Biopython code that builds the backbone (N, CA, C, O; Angstrom):
import numpy as np
from Bio.PDB.StructureBuilder import StructureBuilder

atoms = [
    (1, "MET", "N", (-94.162, 4.609, -108.883)),
    (1, "MET", "CA", (-95.232, 4.876, -107.956)),
    (1, "MET", "C", (-95.167, 3.907, -106.766)),
    (1, "MET", "O", (-95.379, 4.318, -105.625)),
    (2, "LYS", "N", (-94.877, 2.636, -107.024)),
    (2, "LYS", "CA", (-94.798, 1.660, -105.936)),
    (2, "LYS", "C", (-93.679, 2.055, -104.981)),
    (2, "LYS", "O", (-93.839, 1.934, -103.766)),
    (3, "ARG", "N", (-92.558, 2.520, -105.501)),
    (3, "ARG", "CA", (-91.432, 2.942, -104.641)),
    (3, "ARG", "C", (-91.845, 4.095, -103.764)),
    (3, "ARG", "O", (-91.497, 4.129, -102.584)),
    (4, "PHE", "N", (-92.596, 5.062, -104.327)),
    (4, "PHE", "CA", (-93.075, 6.216, -103.562)),
    (4, "PHE", "C", (-93.995, 5.759, -102.425)),
    (4, "PHE", "O", (-93.854, 6.232, -101.297)),
    (5, "LEU", "N", (-94.935, 4.848, -102.703)),
    (5, "LEU", "CA", (-95.860, 4.370, -101.689)),
    (5, "LEU", "C", (-95.095, 3.609, -100.581)),
    (5, "LEU", "O", (-95.429, 3.723, -99.402)),
    (6, "ALA", "N", (-94.093, 2.853, -100.967)),
    (6, "ALA", "CA", (-93.315, 2.108, -99.958)),
    (6, "ALA", "C", (-92.554, 3.097, -99.086)),
    (6, "ALA", "O", (-92.462, 2.889, -97.876)),
    (7, "THR", "N", (-92.013, 4.152, -99.651)),
    (7, "THR", "CA", (-91.279, 5.168, -98.874)),
    (7, "THR", "C", (-92.211, 5.900, -97.910)),
    (7, "THR", "O", (-91.858, 6.123, -96.752)),
    (8, "VAL", "N", (-93.396, 6.273, -98.386)),
    (8, "VAL", "CA", (-94.371, 6.957, -97.549)),
    (8, "VAL", "C", (-94.836, 6.034, -96.431)),
    (8, "VAL", "O", (-94.951, 6.469, -95.285)),
    (9, "SER", "N", (-95.100, 4.786, -96.737)),
    (9, "SER", "CA", (-95.525, 3.834, -95.728)),
    (9, "SER", "C", (-94.461, 3.642, -94.653)),
    (9, "SER", "O", (-94.775, 3.610, -93.463)),
    (10, "ALA", "N", (-93.219, 3.516, -95.066)),
    (10, "ALA", "CA", (-92.115, 3.382, -94.117)),
    (10, "ALA", "C", (-91.981, 4.601, -93.226)),
    (10, "ALA", "O", (-91.745, 4.471, -92.025)),
    (11, "ALA", "N", (-92.133, 5.800, -93.811)),
    (11, "ALA", "CA", (-92.016, 7.012, -93.026)),
    (11, "ALA", "C", (-93.147, 7.122, -92.015)),
    (11, "ALA", "O", (-92.913, 7.528, -90.877)),
    (12, "LEU", "N", (-94.366, 6.772, -92.404)),
    (12, "LEU", "CA", (-95.501, 6.831, -91.485)),
    (12, "LEU", "C", (-95.334, 5.811, -90.370)),
    (12, "LEU", "O", (-95.655, 6.113, -89.221)),
    (13, "PHE", "N", (-94.848, 4.628, -90.664)),
    (13, "PHE", "CA", (-94.638, 3.614, -89.649)),
    (13, "PHE", "C", (-93.570, 4.065, -88.654)),
    (13, "PHE", "O", (-93.739, 3.878, -87.449)),
    (14, "ALA", "N", (-92.491, 4.646, -89.126)),
    (14, "ALA", "CA", (-91.427, 5.120, -88.250)),
    (14, "ALA", "C", (-91.871, 6.246, -87.358)),
    (14, "ALA", "O", (-91.509, 6.285, -86.182)),
    (15, "SER", "N", (-92.664, 7.181, -87.901)),
    (15, "SER", "CA", (-93.100, 8.294, -87.069)),
    (15, "SER", "C", (-94.094, 7.826, -86.005)),
    (15, "SER", "O", (-94.114, 8.394, -84.913)),
    (16, "GLY", "N", (-94.897, 6.840, -86.273)),
    (16, "GLY", "CA", (-95.816, 6.277, -85.279)),
    (16, "GLY", "C", (-95.058, 5.630, -84.162)),
    (16, "GLY", "O", (-95.498, 5.684, -83.013)),
    (17, "THR", "N", (-93.924, 5.014, -84.455)),
    (17, "THR", "CA", (-93.115, 4.354, -83.442)),
    (17, "THR", "C", (-92.518, 5.422, -82.531)),
    (17, "THR", "O", (-92.450, 5.223, -81.318)),
    (18, "ALA", "N", (-92.091, 6.534, -83.081)),
    (18, "ALA", "CA", (-91.498, 7.603, -82.248)),
    (18, "ALA", "C", (-92.513, 8.192, -81.282)),
    (18, "ALA", "O", (-92.176, 8.498, -80.139)),
    (19, "PHE", "N", (-93.759, 8.353, -81.733)),
    (19, "PHE", "CA", (-94.780, 8.930, -80.853)),
    (19, "PHE", "C", (-95.179, 7.967, -79.740)),
    (19, "PHE", "O", (-95.664, 8.411, -78.699)),
    (20, "ALA", "N", (-94.991, 6.681, -79.927)),
    (20, "ALA", "CA", (-95.407, 5.689, -78.957)),
    (20, "ALA", "C", (-94.533, 5.685, -77.730)),
    (20, "ALA", "O", (-94.821, 4.927, -76.803)),
    (21, "GLN", "N", (-93.476, 6.485, -77.660)),
    (21, "GLN", "CA", (-92.542, 6.455, -76.562)),
    (21, "GLN", "C", (-92.972, 7.334, -75.394)),
    (21, "GLN", "O", (-92.352, 7.251, -74.334)),
    (22, "SER", "N", (-93.974, 8.151, -75.527)),
    (22, "SER", "CA", (-94.461, 8.992, -74.438)),
    (22, "SER", "C", (-95.680, 8.371, -73.804)),
    (22, "SER", "O", (-96.463, 7.689, -74.465)),
    (23, "THR", "N", (-95.835, 8.613, -72.522)),
    (23, "THR", "CA", (-97.002, 8.119, -71.805)),
    (23, "THR", "C", (-97.937, 9.284, -71.538)),
    (23, "THR", "O", (-97.512, 10.327, -71.041)),
    (24, "VAL", "N", (-99.189, 9.110, -71.862)),
    (24, "VAL", "CA", (-100.195, 10.129, -71.572)),
    (24, "VAL", "C", (-100.961, 9.637, -70.342)),
    (24, "VAL", "O", (-101.521, 8.541, -70.337)),
    (25, "VAL", "N", (-100.972, 10.469, -69.309)),
    (25, "VAL", "CA", (-101.687, 10.117, -68.087)),
    (25, "VAL", "C", (-102.955, 10.940, -68.038)),
    (25, "VAL", "O", (-102.905, 12.169, -67.989)),
    (26, "VAL", "N", (-104.102, 10.258, -68.052)),
    (26, "VAL", "CA", (-105.380, 10.948, -68.044)),
    (26, "VAL", "C", (-106.156, 10.477, -66.815)),
    (26, "VAL", "O", (-106.760, 9.404, -66.807)),
    (27, "THR", "N", (-106.119, 11.304, -65.792)),
    (27, "THR", "CA", (-106.900, 11.060, -64.549)),
    (27, "THR", "C", (-107.372, 12.416, -64.083)),
    (27, "THR", "O", (-106.896, 13.438, -64.576)),
    (28, "PRO", "N", (-108.302, 12.447, -63.139)),
    (28, "PRO", "CA", (-108.759, 13.738, -62.629)),
    (28, "PRO", "C", (-107.633, 14.580, -62.032)),
    (28, "PRO", "O", (-107.693, 15.809, -62.078)),
    (29, "ASP", "N", (-106.614, 13.938, -61.477)),
    (29, "ASP", "CA", (-105.525, 14.660, -60.795)),
    (29, "ASP", "C", (-104.309, 14.858, -61.671)),
    (29, "ASP", "O", (-103.286, 15.340, -61.183)),
    (30, "SER", "N", (-104.374, 14.509, -62.930)),
    (30, "SER", "CA", (-103.166, 14.569, -63.760)),
    (30, "SER", "C", (-103.091, 15.778, -64.660)),
    (30, "SER", "O", (-102.342, 15.771, -65.637)),
    (31, "SER", "N", (-103.833, 16.796, -64.363)),
    (31, "SER", "CA", (-103.755, 18.020, -65.136)),
    (31, "SER", "C", (-102.800, 18.990, -64.485)),
    (31, "SER", "O", (-102.691, 19.039, -63.260)),
    (32, "ASP", "N", (-102.117, 19.752, -65.289)),
    (32, "ASP", "CA", (-101.244, 20.783, -64.747)),
    (32, "ASP", "C", (-102.093, 21.992, -64.356)),
    (32, "ASP", "O", (-103.320, 21.938, -64.444)),
    (33, "ALA", "N", (-101.462, 23.065, -63.933)),
    (33, "ALA", "CA", (-102.184, 24.245, -63.470)),
    (33, "ALA", "C", (-103.073, 24.839, -64.549)),
    (33, "ALA", "O", (-104.054, 25.514, -64.237)),
    (34, "ASN", "N", (-102.746, 24.599, -65.814)),
    (34, "ASN", "CA", (-103.545, 25.147, -66.920)),
    (34, "ASN", "C", (-104.680, 24.207, -67.347)),
    (34, "ASN", "O", (-105.430, 24.517, -68.274)),
    (35, "GLY", "N", (-104.802, 23.067, -66.673)),
    (35, "GLY", "CA", (-105.868, 22.130, -67.009)),
    (35, "GLY", "C", (-105.555, 21.236, -68.200)),
    (35, "GLY", "O", (-106.467, 20.583, -68.708)),
    (36, "SER", "N", (-104.335, 21.173, -68.665)),
    (36, "SER", "CA", (-103.983, 20.325, -69.796)),
    (36, "SER", "C", (-103.482, 18.975, -69.277)),
    (36, "SER", "O", (-103.041, 18.864, -68.133)),
    (37, "THR", "N", (-103.555, 17.964, -70.125)),
    (37, "THR", "CA", (-103.171, 16.619, -69.753)),
    (37, "THR", "C", (-101.640, 16.519, -69.640)),
    (37, "THR", "O", (-100.900, 17.115, -70.423)),
    (38, "VAL", "N", (-101.205, 15.764, -68.663)),
    (38, "VAL", "CA", (-99.760, 15.555, -68.443)),
    (38, "VAL", "C", (-99.288, 14.454, -69.382)),
    (38, "VAL", "O", (-99.859, 13.364, -69.411)),
    (39, "VAL", "N", (-98.245, 14.746, -70.148)),
    (39, "VAL", "CA", (-97.639, 13.750, -71.045)),
    (39, "VAL", "C", (-96.219, 13.510, -70.530)),
    (39, "VAL", "O", (-95.372, 14.403, -70.556)),
    (40, "ILE", "N", (-95.981, 12.295, -70.067)),
    (40, "ILE", "CA", (-94.661, 11.957, -69.528)),
    (40, "ILE", "C", (-93.809, 11.437, -70.665)),
    (40, "ILE", "O", (-94.152, 10.449, -71.313)),
    (41, "PRO", "N", (-92.666, 12.126, -70.909)),
    (41, "PRO", "CA", (-91.786, 11.703, -72.003)),
    (41, "PRO", "C", (-91.286, 10.264, -71.812)),
    (41, "PRO", "O", (-91.054, 9.815, -70.690)),
    (42, "GLY", "N", (-91.132, 9.574, -72.909)),
    (42, "GLY", "CA", (-90.700, 8.199, -72.881)),
    (42, "GLY", "C", (-89.355, 8.019, -72.218)),
    (42, "GLY", "O", (-89.129, 7.005, -71.558)),
    (43, "ASP", "N", (-88.433, 8.996, -72.377)),
    (43, "ASP", "CA", (-87.113, 8.841, -71.793)),
    (43, "ASP", "C", (-87.167, 8.923, -70.264)),
    (43, "ASP", "O", (-86.305, 8.356, -69.593)),
    (44, "VAL", "N", (-88.162, 9.617, -69.703)),
    (44, "VAL", "CA", (-88.339, 9.654, -68.263)),
    (44, "VAL", "C", (-88.756, 8.280, -67.737)),
    (44, "VAL", "O", (-88.189, 7.770, -66.771)),
    (45, "THR", "N", (-89.765, 7.691, -68.398)),
    (45, "THR", "CA", (-90.214, 6.354, -67.996)),
    (45, "THR", "C", (-89.117, 5.333, -68.152)),
    (45, "THR", "O", (-88.950, 4.477, -67.284)),
    (46, "THR", "N", (-88.358, 5.396, -69.235)),
    (46, "THR", "CA", (-87.255, 4.469, -69.442)),
    (46, "THR", "C", (-86.209, 4.637, -68.342)),
    (46, "THR", "O", (-85.723, 3.638, -67.812)),
    (47, "TYR", "N", (-85.855, 5.858, -67.989)),
    (47, "TYR", "CA", (-84.892, 6.091, -66.926)),
    (47, "TYR", "C", (-85.363, 5.526, -65.606)),
    (47, "TYR", "O", (-84.616, 4.837, -64.911)),
    (48, "VAL", "N", (-86.596, 5.815, -65.265)),
    (48, "VAL", "CA", (-87.162, 5.391, -63.979)),
    (48, "VAL", "C", (-87.180, 3.863, -63.860)),
    (48, "VAL", "O", (-86.853, 3.323, -62.804)),
    (49, "THR", "N", (-87.550, 3.182, -64.910)),
    (49, "THR", "CA", (-87.635, 1.721, -64.863)),
    (49, "THR", "C", (-86.259, 1.063, -64.796)),
    (49, "THR", "O", (-86.140, -0.084, -64.365)),
    (50, "GLY", "N", (-85.227, 1.781, -65.218)),
    (50, "GLY", "CA", (-83.879, 1.230, -65.204)),
    (50, "GLY", "C", (-83.087, 1.443, -63.938)),
    (50, "GLY", "O", (-81.991, 0.899, -63.802)),
    (51, "GLN", "N", (-83.611, 2.219, -63.006)),
    (51, "GLN", "CA", (-82.881, 2.547, -61.782)),
    (51, "GLN", "C", (-83.152, 1.528, -60.679)),
    (51, "GLN", "O", (-84.267, 1.023, -60.544)),
    (52, "GLN", "N", (-82.122, 1.235, -59.897)),
    (52, "GLN", "CA", (-82.246, 0.310, -58.771)),
    (52, "GLN", "C", (-82.090, 1.114, -57.493)),
    (52, "GLN", "O", (-80.975, 1.469, -57.109)),
    (53, "VAL", "N", (-83.209, 1.402, -56.830)),
    (53, "VAL", "CA", (-83.216, 2.096, -55.569)),
    (53, "VAL", "C", (-84.040, 1.307, -54.576)),
    (53, "VAL", "O", (-84.912, 0.533, -54.970)),
    (54, "PRO", "N", (-83.776, 1.491, -53.289)),
    (54, "PRO", "CA", (-84.558, 0.694, -52.321)),
    (54, "PRO", "C", (-86.011, 1.147, -52.256)),
    (54, "PRO", "O", (-86.339, 2.310, -52.489)),
    (55, "SER", "N", (-86.861, 0.192, -51.932)),
    (55, "SER", "CA", (-88.308, 0.469, -51.810)),
    (55, "SER", "C", (-88.594, 1.012, -50.409)),
    (55, "SER", "O", (-88.163, 0.444, -49.405)),
    (56, "ALA", "N", (-89.321, 2.111, -50.368)),
    (56, "ALA", "CA", (-89.757, 2.691, -49.094)),
    (56, "ALA", "C", (-91.072, 2.023, -48.696)),
    (56, "ALA", "O", (-91.881, 1.657, -49.549)),
    (57, "THR", "N", (-91.267, 1.872, -47.393)),
    (57, "THR", "CA", (-92.525, 1.319, -46.901)),
    (57, "THR", "C", (-93.428, 2.488, -46.502)),
    (57, "THR", "O", (-93.010, 3.412, -45.804)),
    (58, "TYR", "N", (-94.667, 2.420, -46.965)),
    (58, "TYR", "CA", (-95.652, 3.480, -46.707)),
    (58, "TYR", "C", (-96.951, 2.810, -46.323)),
    (58, "TYR", "O", (-97.407, 1.892, -47.005)),
    (59, "GLU", "N", (-97.548, 3.263, -45.238)),
    (59, "GLU", "CA", (-98.774, 2.658, -44.722)),
    (59, "GLU", "C", (-100.017, 2.933, -45.586)),
    (59, "GLU", "O", (-100.932, 2.112, -45.624)),
    (60, "GLY", "N", (-100.053, 4.057, -46.262)),
    (60, "GLY", "CA", (-101.227, 4.421, -47.047)),
    (60, "GLY", "C", (-101.217, 3.792, -48.430)),
    (60, "GLY", "O", (-100.278, 3.094, -48.812)),
    (61, "ASP", "N", (-102.293, 4.060, -49.174)),
    (61, "ASP", "CA", (-102.370, 3.595, -50.571)),
    (61, "ASP", "C", (-101.586, 4.527, -51.445)),
    (61, "ASP", "O", (-101.640, 5.746, -51.280)),
    (62, "VAL", "N", (-100.849, 3.953, -52.382)),
    (62, "VAL", "CA", (-100.119, 4.745, -53.363)),
    (62, "VAL", "C", (-100.964, 4.811, -54.618)),
    (62, "VAL", "O", (-101.085, 3.830, -55.352)),
    (63, "VAL", "N", (-101.544, 5.965, -54.856)),
    (63, "VAL", "CA", (-102.437, 6.186, -55.996)),
    (63, "VAL", "C", (-102.078, 7.494, -56.667)),
    (63, "VAL", "O", (-101.487, 8.377, -56.045)),
    (64, "VAL", "N", (-102.432, 7.620, -57.934)),
    (64, "VAL", "CA", (-102.189, 8.858, -58.668)),
    (64, "VAL", "C", (-102.923, 9.983, -57.966)),
    (64, "VAL", "O", (-104.111, 9.882, -57.661)),
    (65, "GLY", "N", (-102.187, 11.060, -57.718)),
    (65, "GLY", "CA", (-102.753, 12.235, -57.046)),
    (65, "GLY", "C", (-102.415, 12.300, -55.575)),
    (65, "GLY", "O", (-102.533, 13.363, -54.966)),
    (66, "SER", "N", (-101.985, 11.161, -54.972)),
    (66, "SER", "CA", (-101.629, 11.203, -53.574)),
    (66, "SER", "C", (-100.253, 11.842, -53.394)),
    (66, "SER", "O", (-99.405, 11.770, -54.283)),
    (67, "GLU", "N", (-100.044, 12.456, -52.256)),
    (67, "GLU", "CA", (-98.764, 13.106, -51.959)),
    (67, "GLU", "C", (-97.945, 12.190, -51.067)),
    (67, "GLU", "O", (-98.424, 11.739, -50.027)),
    (68, "LEU", "N", (-96.715, 11.916, -51.470)),
    (68, "LEU", "CA", (-95.861, 11.074, -50.657)),
    (68, "LEU", "C", (-95.342, 11.848, -49.440)),
    (68, "LEU", "O", (-95.055, 13.040, -49.549)),
    (69, "PRO", "N", (-95.220, 11.200, -48.306)),
    (69, "PRO", "CA", (-94.715, 11.886, -47.122)),
    (69, "PRO", "C", (-93.226, 12.172, -47.264)),
    (69, "PRO", "O", (-92.543, 11.546, -48.073)),
    (70, "SER", "N", (-92.726, 13.116, -46.478)),
    (70, "SER", "CA", (-91.307, 13.482, -46.561)),
    (70, "SER", "C", (-90.370, 12.342, -46.174)),
    (70, "SER", "O", (-89.177, 12.393, -46.474)),
    (71, "SER", "N", (-90.894, 11.321, -45.516)),
    (71, "SER", "CA", (-90.071, 10.160, -45.134)),
    (71, "SER", "C", (-89.705, 9.284, -46.351)),
    (71, "SER", "O", (-88.777, 8.478, -46.278)),
    (72, "VAL", "N", (-90.427, 9.444, -47.452)),
    (72, "VAL", "CA", (-90.161, 8.693, -48.674)),
    (72, "VAL", "C", (-89.128, 9.452, -49.500)),
    (72, "VAL", "O", (-89.345, 10.603, -49.878)),
    (73, "GLU", "N", (-88.005, 8.794, -49.774)),
    (73, "GLU", "CA", (-86.979, 9.472, -50.573)),
    (73, "GLU", "C", (-87.385, 9.520, -52.030)),
    (73, "GLU", "O", (-87.767, 8.511, -52.623)),
    (74, "VAL", "N", (-87.296, 10.718, -52.599)),
    (74, "VAL", "CA", (-87.650, 10.963, -53.997)),
    (74, "VAL", "C", (-86.382, 11.313, -54.709)),
    (74, "VAL", "O", (-85.603, 12.148, -54.248)),
    (75, "TYR", "N", (-86.164, 10.652, -55.875)),
    (75, "TYR", "CA", (-84.945, 10.812, -56.652)),
    (75, "TYR", "C", (-85.205, 11.642, -57.890)),
    (75, "TYR", "O", (-86.237, 11.464, -58.538)),
    (76, "PRO", "N", (-84.299, 12.547, -58.242)),
    (76, "PRO", "CA", (-84.493, 13.372, -59.447)),
    (76, "PRO", "C", (-84.273, 12.559, -60.730)),
    (76, "PRO", "O", (-83.545, 11.566, -60.734)),
    (77, "VAL", "N", (-84.908, 12.995, -61.801)),
    (77, "VAL", "CA", (-84.622, 12.457, -63.142)),
    (77, "VAL", "C", (-83.663, 13.429, -63.783)),
    (77, "VAL", "O", (-84.074, 14.531, -64.145)),
    (78, "PRO", "N", (-82.384, 13.067, -63.942)),
    (78, "PRO", "CA", (-81.365, 14.005, -64.407)),
    (78, "PRO", "C", (-81.669, 14.697, -65.729)),
    (78, "PRO", "O", (-81.331, 15.866, -65.917)),
    (79, "SER", "N", (-82.300, 13.984, -66.634)),
    (79, "SER", "CA", (-82.555, 14.569, -67.967)),
    (79, "SER", "C", (-83.763, 15.471, -68.022)),
    (79, "SER", "O", (-83.996, 16.138, -69.030)),
    (80, "ASN", "N", (-84.565, 15.503, -66.909)),
    (80, "ASN", "CA", (-85.800, 16.260, -66.964)),
    (80, "ASN", "C", (-86.169, 16.708, -65.535)),
    (80, "ASN", "O", (-86.607, 15.900, -64.717)),
    (81, "ASN", "N", (-85.986, 17.992, -65.257)),
    (81, "ASN", "CA", (-86.259, 18.532, -63.915)),
    (81, "ASN", "C", (-87.716, 18.583, -63.562)),
    (81, "ASN", "O", (-88.047, 18.910, -62.423)),
    (82, "ASP", "N", (-88.605, 18.277, -64.478)),
    (82, "ASP", "CA", (-90.045, 18.314, -64.215)),
    (82, "ASP", "C", (-90.555, 17.044, -63.509)),
    (82, "ASP", "O", (-91.703, 16.993, -63.066)),
    (83, "TYR", "N", (-89.693, 16.027, -63.412)),
    (83, "TYR", "CA", (-90.103, 14.755, -62.869)),
    (83, "TYR", "C", (-89.073, 14.206, -61.881)),
    (83, "TYR", "O", (-87.874, 14.465, -61.985)),
    (84, "ALA", "N", (-89.581, 13.450, -60.934)),
    (84, "ALA", "CA", (-88.767, 12.687, -60.002)),
    (84, "ALA", "C", (-89.429, 11.329, -59.846)),
    (84, "ALA", "O", (-90.496, 11.094, -60.414)),
    (85, "TYR", "N", (-88.813, 10.431, -59.084)),
    (85, "TYR", "CA", (-89.385, 9.120, -58.925)),
    (85, "TYR", "C", (-89.063, 8.562, -57.555)),
    (85, "TYR", "O", (-88.180, 9.051, -56.851)),
    (86, "ALA", "N", (-89.796, 7.533, -57.198)),
    (86, "ALA", "CA", (-89.544, 6.811, -55.944)),
    (86, "ALA", "C", (-90.025, 5.395, -56.149)),
    (86, "ALA", "O", (-90.773, 5.103, -57.082)),
    (87, "VAL", "N", (-89.589, 4.527, -55.271)),
    (87, "VAL", "CA", (-90.168, 3.172, -55.227)),
    (87, "VAL", "C", (-90.811, 3.067, -53.847)),
    (87, "VAL", "O", (-90.140, 3.177, -52.820)),
    (88, "VAL", "N", (-92.113, 2.853, -53.847)),
    (88, "VAL", "CA", (-92.899, 2.804, -52.636)),
    (88, "VAL", "C", (-93.711, 1.527, -52.609)),
    (88, "VAL", "O", (-94.454, 1.228, -53.544)),
    (89, "ASN", "N", (-93.563, 0.772, -51.522)),
    (89, "ASN", "CA", (-94.258, -0.524, -51.402)),
    (89, "ASN", "C", (-94.036, -1.376, -52.650)),
    (89, "ASN", "O", (-94.944, -2.050, -53.138)),
    (90, "LYS", "N", (-92.797, -1.325, -53.151)),
    (90, "LYS", "CA", (-92.362, -2.091, -54.333)),
    (90, "LYS", "C", (-93.022, -1.663, -55.618)),
    (90, "LYS", "O", (-93.018, -2.407, -56.598)),
    (91, "LYS", "N", (-93.601, -0.449, -55.629)),
    (91, "LYS", "CA", (-94.178, 0.140, -56.848)),
    (91, "LYS", "C", (-93.334, 1.348, -57.272)),
    (91, "LYS", "O", (-93.008, 2.206, -56.452)),
    (92, "ARG", "N", (-92.989, 1.403, -58.549)),
    (92, "ARG", "CA", (-92.288, 2.585, -59.076)),
    (92, "ARG", "C", (-93.306, 3.659, -59.381)),
    (92, "ARG", "O", (-94.326, 3.397, -60.018)),
    (93, "VAL", "N", (-93.028, 4.874, -58.926)),
    (93, "VAL", "CA", (-93.941, 5.980, -59.168)),
    (93, "VAL", "C", (-93.144, 7.168, -59.700)),
    (93, "VAL", "O", (-92.003, 7.417, -59.309)),
    (94, "ILE", "N", (-93.799, 7.888, -60.608)),
    (94, "ILE", "CA", (-93.233, 9.144, -61.094)),
    (94, "ILE", "C", (-94.003, 10.239, -60.374)),
    (94, "ILE", "O", (-95.232, 10.223, -60.309)),
    (95, "VAL", "N", (-93.230, 11.210, -59.824)),
    (95, "VAL", "CA", (-93.849, 12.232, -58.997)),
    (95, "VAL", "C", (-93.435, 13.622, -59.461)),
    (95, "VAL", "O", (-92.456, 13.784, -60.191)),
    (96, "ASN", "N", (-94.196, 14.618, -59.026)),
    (96, "ASN", "CA", (-93.805, 16.012, -59.207)),
    (96, "ASN", "C", (-92.711, 16.275, -58.182)),
    (96, "ASN", "O", (-92.937, 16.052, -56.993)),
    (97, "PRO", "N", (-91.524, 16.745, -58.597)),
    (97, "PRO", "CA", (-90.434, 16.923, -57.645)),
    (97, "PRO", "C", (-90.641, 18.010, -56.621)),
    (97, "PRO", "O", (-89.948, 18.034, -55.604)),
    (98, "HIS", "N", (-91.571, 18.909, -56.858)),
    (98, "HIS", "CA", (-91.819, 20.006, -55.937)),
    (98, "HIS", "C", (-92.894, 19.674, -54.889)),
    (98, "HIS", "O", (-92.781, 20.055, -53.724)),
    (99, "THR", "N", (-93.931, 18.960, -55.328)),
    (99, "THR", "CA", (-95.041, 18.641, -54.428)),
    (99, "THR", "C", (-95.022, 17.196, -53.920)),
    (99, "THR", "O", (-95.705, 16.871, -52.949)),
    (100, "HIS", "N", (-94.253, 16.343, -54.565)),
    (100, "HIS", "CA", (-94.190, 14.902, -54.276)),
    (100, "HIS", "C", (-95.515, 14.208, -54.530)),
    (100, "HIS", "O", (-95.770, 13.135, -53.984)),
    (101, "LYS", "N", (-96.371, 14.818, -55.364)),
    (101, "LYS", "CA", (-97.628, 14.160, -55.736)),
    (101, "LYS", "C", (-97.329, 13.113, -56.806)),
    (101, "LYS", "O", (-96.526, 13.348, -57.708)),
    (102, "VAL", "N", (-97.973, 11.972, -56.698)),
    (102, "VAL", "CA", (-97.785, 10.888, -57.650)),
    (102, "VAL", "C", (-98.475, 11.265, -58.964)),
    (102, "VAL", "O", (-99.662, 11.593, -58.974)),
    (103, "ILE", "N", (-97.738, 11.215, -60.054)),
    (103, "ILE", "CA", (-98.244, 11.517, -61.372)),
    (103, "ILE", "C", (-98.605, 10.232, -62.093)),
    (103, "ILE", "O", (-99.601, 10.177, -62.814)),
    (104, "GLU", "N", (-97.793, 9.196, -61.900)),
    (104, "GLU", "CA", (-98.008, 7.929, -62.575)),
    (104, "GLU", "C", (-97.427, 6.802, -61.771)),
    (104, "GLU", "O", (-96.375, 6.960, -61.152)),
    (105, "ILE", "N", (-98.093, 5.658, -61.766)),
    (105, "ILE", "CA", (-97.556, 4.435, -61.206)),
    (105, "ILE", "C", (-97.099, 3.637, -62.415)),
    (105, "ILE", "O", (-97.895, 3.276, -63.283)),
    (106, "VAL", "N", (-95.797, 3.370, -62.452)),
    (106, "VAL", "CA", (-95.198, 2.699, -63.617)),
    (106, "VAL", "C", (-95.484, 1.195, -63.538)),
    (106, "VAL", "O", (-95.210, 0.555, -62.523)),
    (107, "LYS", "N", (-96.026, 0.654, -64.599)),
    (107, "LYS", "CA", (-96.350, -0.765, -64.654)),
    (107, "LYS", "C", (-95.173, -1.589, -65.041)),
    (107, "LYS", "O", (-95.278, -2.812, -65.134)),
]
sb = StructureBuilder()
sb.init_structure("model")
sb.init_model(0)
sb.init_chain("A")
sb.init_seg("    ")
for serial, (resi, resn, name, xyz) in enumerate(atoms, 1):
    if name == "N":
        sb.init_residue(resn, " ", resi, " ")
    sb.init_atom(name, np.array(xyz, "f"), 0.0, 1.0, " ", f" {name:<3s}", serial, name[0])
structure = sb.get_structure()
């Protein structure tokens, strides 16, 4: 019985770790067209934080929901066509590749 409980505990701990790799963004502007919450996969965030690209200068505030101007270069996330990223005013942001709206500011 002790062995069974140890196995179940280990399995539950491992599954919780796997779920912790995604970022859930909950803001008024972070819903998709169907009104559901945007969940950014962990591999997207990991990819974005590992890239070295130049920071663009932007006069406005970079906030979730704002649209980046066309002068800001947006880079695709190769493993996921639903996301792109940029570095703006030394902040990494994940954006919608079609609208260039900021989905998340990566901490």
